[in-house]
Steps between C-alpha positions, in 0.01 A plus 500: 500500500234245583308313227175686594675836475653418168154388368335826612788699348454338162120558512545864580757538218252342250237744610741792434591364160130470414430854605792623288355320191156654568657854512756469215794537746835373380691549819424582855748653742445497874678700769270471798620202705165352582380533137812337373458215752141450379582520130820279501463288815853613603584607855474866600839618351562800290782690348703632794500877530232547244246635752238319307577699185672238288298189394644181635255260330457483120240280342479467128196374313516127453811449707487189725619694793593853617843645510585600858797719589627406831816455706331187648451249217319257735235759546410505138289185528448335165578814308802594304732675742749769376762667718396852567720778349626725768514773240163650458570578129617153428187359681268712295690404176452130573128548570469696170667208316241251640212724408630536148434126445122566497244697321194691620463732804734507798322501841689626810391571851752787536632765270849403405720750313579277209138424413439794254808398304356156406264652245220277632154579626517512881219389731453489877564136628282543806161442332634201313639351812176559689319313228745213523480484883116492514414137406648370817479134608332393827843441636609862438182641656546271802865623542397858479225448753744337744741799455207732575407308819864517611516877436178553696619292797830695506328842480249425778793399726709810402217746581549414858804729479276812440509739794574864567877544454549193271610525140426317172834339532373315817199371315708376217735332738202327664382381160845360417515328833160337444611384158808345653319308766254368239782439232276680269721635229676835478381862465355625183630848566554763774132521560266819517364707781271798459372778730216712362606378149861604547762225465703468819870447521634207697600718797188722517340487845129407563295739707198421711185534289676427170302298236764285344480283183750226438577269215769220515578219262703171471604242267414126579609228261552737215162685539408828657253596767411839636282616785392837597291648794436811698531539878466786744791593719317495829143457581250542211213315351557434134197285453306768307791582273567126429136450401503797263825369353338154461209654305738672264707185458193292407393770244849477348490117504170480307681661204793248513418248227641422170420759237498791734795744494714707739275794398199318629669440834588859536147608415369247767734632765417864430123430517560319837685805641831311514839652458850347516837497681736349247292302248134423507568153385777283339561142373681248701686186398879440534511866606294813481380489132286674245240623484584797715183705566563865590215748551717763323560296192291490183568153365238237428701173534269193480459253784566135408344198662756354733653832604546533878431858605576651833245781572600783735240777504513767758193636671522782757866430556442129551702269275521130482553230234314200388588269202269339252510282187348647186277259311248522214234551759505624854842536645616245769655623826836339583498608859274605781416866563763649724 
């Protein structure tokens, strides 16, 4: 691990500890790989076979470092590495023993079966981690902006594979090839493709006249970037649809400032006539992060200054993404309009 990466990891760990103290949390348990990497500074490793259901990072209040369960001790960074227990019950018992060393609430980003037996107040770790992630440094913002640019370049190259008879798999292959040529990280996930709001399988075939929405992502230098856009399969003028989408996007962006809530974003989207494929918006950092803005939800999670949001409204079947940085005043775009 480079000196710069180690310094960044320590700063993030301190932010997590501060958020724990503000919320009276004694222990935080993290199973999501990217959230664990953010909170601990460890590499993306997790308990093998857990399917994301067993925490692999434990952070106790006041501890100098996290406890990371991993088969790769070198990947733990400056944290305390423990060999993972291949027995699920033994793994959970060890986590319970670590949690027993603290007082206060226990925060976890998944529901683990041993949690109710702890006899402790349980809270969702996602809002706490979102709060800790928000006060990003200029270096972090620049790294995410770089990943966004790489994702957009890869997507634009990949969309050349859209034609009647092609498949989402061909588009994803084009994205991966563009990444390889540019040496721009590795895929964030399998990518998404929609036709009339329906998620397509990798081998579904495009037909002439289809309106197709795509979103693909990647990691670059430990930070995530995503890019989404809509294209027509065949000859079609999407200029009008793109303008209407842009108007809805701007209406949504005006509400993206510290002190607003996810409920405010849902209200702004509805007033602008926007719908969603997947999520209306989500955070971005070392992965796809909270807040997760879903038009079907009823939460009112606050937006924090420093949060990076990817907005993805849908208007008349047209979907694209654009990322911004939430501030105390007007948000700042981190990329040009697609």
